[in-house]
C-alpha positions in Angstrom: -146.0 23.2 181.1 -143.1 21.1 182.4 -144.1 18.9 185.3 -141.6 20.3 187.8 -142.6 23.9 187.0 -146.3 22.9 187.2 -145.8 21.7 190.8 -144.1 24.9 191.8 -146.5 27.2 190.2 -149.5 25.4 191.6 -148.2 25.3 195.2 -147.2 21.6 195.4 -143.5 22.5 195.9 -141.5 25.5 196.9 -138.6 25.0 194.6 -137.9 23.0 191.4 -135.5 20.8 193.1 -138.2 19.9 195.7 -140.7 19.3 192.8 -138.2 17.0 191.1 -137.9 14.9 194.3 -141.7 14.7 194.6 -141.8 13.5 191.0 -139.3 10.8 191.9 -141.6 9.7 194.8 -144.6 9.6 192.5 -146.9 12.2 190.8 -149.8 11.6 188.5 -152.3 13.8 186.6 -155.5 13.7 184.5 -157.7 16.2 182.7 -161.4 16.0 183.6 -163.9 16.9 180.9 -167.4 17.9 182.0 -170.0 15.2 181.0 -167.4 12.5 180.4 -166.1 9.6 182.4 -163.0 10.5 184.5 -160.0 9.3 182.6 -157.3 7.1 184.1 -154.4 8.8 186.0 -151.2 9.3 184.0 -147.9 8.9 185.9 -145.3 11.6 185.5 -142.2 9.8 184.2 -139.7 12.6 184.1 -139.3 16.2 185.2 -139.8 17.6 181.7 -143.1 15.8 181.0 -145.7 18.2 179.7 -148.8 18.7 181.8 -151.9 20.6 180.5 -152.7 23.8 182.5 -156.2 22.4 183.3 -154.9 19.1 184.7 -155.8 17.8 188.1 -152.6 16.7 189.9 -152.0 14.2 192.7 -148.8 13.8 194.7 -148.5 10.2 195.9 -145.9 10.9 198.6 -145.9 14.4 200.1 -143.0 13.9 202.6 -140.5 15.9 200.5 -142.8 18.9 200.6 -143.2 19.1 204.4 -140.3 21.6 204.7 -138.7 24.3 202.6 -135.9 21.9 201.8 -135.0 18.2 202.7 -132.7 19.5 205.4 -135.8 19.9 207.5 -136.4 16.1 207.2 -132.9 15.5 208.4 -133.3 17.6 211.5 -136.8 16.2 212.2 -135.3 12.7 212.3 -132.6 13.8 214.7 -135.0 15.6 217.0 -137.1 12.4 217.1 -134.1 10.2 217.7 -132.9 12.4 220.6 -136.4 13.2 221.9 -135.4 16.9 222.1 -138.2 19.4 222.4 -137.6 22.9 221.0 -141.0 24.3 221.8 -140.7 27.9 223.1 -136.9 27.9 222.7 -134.7 30.6 221.1 -132.6 28.8 218.5 -129.4 29.6 216.5 -129.2 28.0 213.0 -125.7 28.1 211.6 -125.5 27.7 207.8 -129.2 28.7 207.4 -129.1 28.6 203.6 -132.7 28.1 202.2 -134.1 27.5 205.6 -134.8 23.8 205.9 -133.6 23.5 209.5 -135.3 26.8 210.4 -138.6 25.6 209.0 -138.3 22.4 211.0 -137.6 24.3 214.2 -140.6 26.6 213.7 -143.0 23.8 212.9 -141.8 22.2 216.1 -142.7 25.3 218.1 -139.5 27.3 218.4 -140.1 30.8 219.7 -137.4 32.4 217.5 -134.7 31.3 215.0 -131.7 33.5 214.3 -129.9 32.2 211.2 -126.4 32.9 210.2 -125.0 32.2 206.7 -121.9 33.2 204.8 -123.9 33.6 201.6 -126.6 36.1 200.6 -130.2 35.8 199.3 -130.6 32.1 199.9 -133.3 32.0 202.6 -136.7 31.2 201.2 -139.2 34.1 201.1 -141.7 32.5 203.4 -139.0 32.1 206.1 -137.6 35.6 205.5 -141.1 37.1 206.0 -141.8 35.1 209.2 -141.6 37.5 212.2 -140.0 34.7 214.3 -137.0 34.5 211.9 -134.0 36.8 211.8 -131.6 36.2 208.9 -128.0 37.3 209.3 -126.2 37.1 205.9 -122.6 37.4 204.8 -121.1 36.3 208.1 -118.5 33.6 208.7 -119.4 31.8 211.9 -115.9 30.6 212.4 -114.9 33.9 214.2 -118.3 35.0 215.4 -118.4 36.5 218.9 -121.3 37.5 221.1 -120.6 41.2 220.4 -120.4 40.6 216.7 -123.7 38.6 216.7 -125.5 41.4 218.7 -124.4 44.0 216.1 -125.3 41.8 213.1 -128.7 41.1 214.8 -129.4 44.8 215.2 -128.6 45.4 211.6 -130.7 42.4 210.4 -133.7 43.5 212.4 -133.4 47.1 211.3 -133.4 46.0 207.6 -136.2 43.5 208.2 -138.4 46.3 209.6 -137.9 48.3 206.5 -134.8 50.3 207.5 -132.0 51.2 205.1 -128.8 49.2 205.2 -126.3 51.7 206.6 -123.2 49.6 206.0 -121.0 47.4 208.1 -119.7 50.0 210.6 -122.8 52.1 211.4 -124.9 51.9 214.6 -128.4 50.5 214.4 -129.4 51.1 218.0 -131.9 54.0 217.5 -134.4 52.1 215.4 -133.7 48.7 216.9 -136.7 46.7 218.3 -135.5 44.0 220.6 -138.9 43.1 222.1 -139.0 39.4 222.9 -135.4 38.9 222.0 -134.1 38.2 225.5 -133.4 39.7 229.0 -129.8 40.7 228.5 -128.2 43.7 226.8 -129.2 47.3 226.6 -131.3 46.7 223.5 -133.0 43.5 224.8 -130.9 41.1 222.7 -129.5 38.0 224.4 -126.6 36.5 222.5 -126.9 33.2 224.3 -129.3 30.7 222.9 -131.3 27.7 224.2 -130.6 25.5 221.2 -127.9 25.4 218.6 -128.1 23.6 215.2 -126.4 23.8 211.9 -125.8 22.4 208.4 -122.4 23.5 207.0 -120.6 22.7 203.9 -117.0 23.2 202.7 -115.7 23.8 206.2 -114.9 21.4 209.2 -117.0 21.7 212.3 -113.8 21.6 214.3 -113.2 25.1 213.0 -116.7 26.4 213.7 -117.6 24.8 217.1 -115.1 26.8 219.2 -117.0 30.0 218.2 -120.6 28.9 218.1 -120.5 26.8 221.3 -119.9 30.1 223.2 -123.3 31.3 221.9 -125.1 28.4 223.7 -126.4 28.7 227.2 -125.2 26.4 230.0 -127.3 23.2 229.8 -128.4 24.2 226.3 -128.4 21.5 223.6 -126.7 21.4 220.2 -127.6 19.1 217.3 -125.1 19.6 214.4 -125.2 17.9 211.1 -121.9 16.2 210.3 -120.8 15.8 206.7 -117.7 13.6 206.7 -116.5 14.7 203.2 -115.8 18.1 204.7 -114.0 16.7 207.8 -111.4 14.7 205.8 -108.4 15.4 203.6 -108.9 15.0 199.8 -106.9 11.8 199.7 -109.4 10.2 202.1 -112.4 10.8 199.9 -113.4 8.3 197.3 -114.4 8.6 193.7 -117.2 11.0 193.0 -116.6 12.8 196.4 -118.1 9.9 198.3 -116.7 8.7 201.7 -117.0 4.9 201.9 -114.4 3.6 204.3 -116.0 3.0 207.8 -112.7 3.8 209.4 -113.1 7.4 208.1 -116.5 7.7 209.8 -115.0 6.5 213.1 -112.1 9.0 212.7 -114.5 11.9 212.1 -116.6 10.9 215.1 -113.6 10.8 217.5 -112.3 14.1 216.1 -115.6 15.9 216.7 -116.0 14.3 220.2 -112.6 15.7 221.1 -113.5 19.1 219.8 -116.7 19.1 221.8 -114.7 18.2 224.9 -112.3 21.1 224.3 -115.2 23.7 224.0 -117.1 22.5 227.0 -119.8 20.4 225.4 -120.7 16.9 226.7 -121.5 14.6 223.8 -124.7 12.8 224.5 -125.1 11.0 221.2 -123.9 10.2 217.7 -126.4 9.0 215.1 -126.7 8.6 211.4 -129.0 11.0 209.6 -132.3 9.6 208.5 -131.6 10.9 205.0 -128.5 10.7 202.9 -126.8 13.8 201.5 -127.9 15.0 198.1 -124.7 13.6 196.6 -125.2 10.2 198.2 -122.8 10.6 201.1 -123.7 9.3 204.6 -124.3 12.0 207.1 -124.5 12.1 210.9 -125.7 14.2 213.8 -123.7 14.9 216.9 -125.8 15.7 220.0 -124.3 17.6 222.9 -125.1 19.6 226.1 -123.2 22.7 227.2 -121.3 22.6 230.4 -121.2 25.4 233.1 -118.2 27.7 233.5 -116.2 26.6 230.5 -112.6 27.7 230.9 -111.8 27.6 227.2 -114.2 30.5 226.6 -111.7 32.9 228.2 -109.3 32.3 225.3 -109.5 34.5 222.2 -110.9 32.9 219.0 -108.5 32.0 216.3 -108.8 34.5 213.4 -110.2 33.2 210.2 -107.7 33.3 207.4 -107.7 36.4 205.3 -109.1 35.8 201.8 -106.8 37.4 199.2 -109.5 38.9 196.9 -108.4 41.6 194.5 -110.1 44.9 195.1 -112.7 45.8 192.5 -112.6 49.2 190.9 -116.0 51.0 191.5 -118.1 51.4 188.4 -118.2 55.2 189.0 -114.4 55.3 188.7 -114.4 53.1 185.6 -117.0 55.4 184.0 -115.1 58.5 184.9 -111.9 57.0 183.5 -113.6 56.0 180.3 -115.2 59.5 179.9 -111.8 61.2 180.3 -110.3 59.3 177.5 -113.2 58.6 175.2 -112.3 59.3 171.5 -109.4 61.4 172.6 -106.0 61.3 170.7 -104.3 60.4 174.0 -106.5 57.3 174.3 -105.2 56.0 171.0 -101.6 57.1 171.1 -99.2 54.4 170.3 -101.9 51.9 169.5 -102.2 50.0 166.2 -104.9 51.0 163.8 -107.8 48.6 162.9 -106.8 45.4 161.3 -107.1 45.3 157.5 -108.2 42.3 155.7 -105.5 40.5 153.7 -107.9 38.4 151.8 -108.3 41.0 148.9 -104.6 41.4 148.5 -104.0 37.6 148.3 -106.8 37.3 145.8 -105.2 39.9 143.6 -101.9 38.2 143.7 -103.4 34.9 142.6 -105.1 36.5 139.5 -103.2 36.7 136.2 -102.4 40.2 135.0 -104.7 41.3 132.2 -101.7 42.1 130.0 -100.2 38.6 130.6 -103.4 37.0 129.6 -103.8 38.9 126.2 -103.2 37.1 123.0 
């Protein structure tokens, strides 16, 4: 069995990408035979190395497997650097993805983590099954309001508890269980959180912070991962998508500090991430604290741009259309018949006539 698959199937890693990082840090194996001297350990050189099913395996550095993804290590480093304690807090995780940040928050004692992600089906099964986690999928945080979040939360909890997904515009209030969610709202859900964090890609934090900062309580802390490659223009990014010019990092920091000031967040710190991005880019964390009575929150949020996606024809309509014309004369009217091979005709032209060849 491939080494990376062996690590996943035997519980040493949760994903193949995580297994591959463990192999890079050092993994060795051996096969013990009863009655014989234990053989020397063999180092796994590459992800595709074959390991016998009966092998004993040893991971030399288990750091990469501490969390669902290496994002958890990034947030752990930032929590330690800022000395923030999330124990007992309700946390909002923007850009939840596979759940690295969520896993880190839970392991550090968070009471609840509500995750928001624009994608679907990315959260790891162990996080999805945790009763402290609510996963809201297919939602763009750029224009997320407290009322929107409350409705998405009710729907997510309804589905998590085994209910049917009723669609985007149905009410979920009857079966909603808001116990422990918070003191505000008729259903017990409080749309304001004690702590806000996030790991976003392909969008600038300057577009997301105006919305998500409103979901943070006064005096609540935020700790957002900053990826400079998504805060700059294409011409400012170097070869391979790597940002190298220190002046660009300073520009991104100032821009985000200004954005925080506009949305009522006092910046308490700016620090480099303990771990680089997967593509080798330098990443940072911005640490802030929410002010009281933020005037900017009275302004309506800017609407996210409408995506011009062509409407798909439902399969039921396509099947009905196909059935109506299947093998009918109307379906083939005006169409050319099947192509005929010209090869035989050409062959016949190239052959001499039998009469011409007679002596």
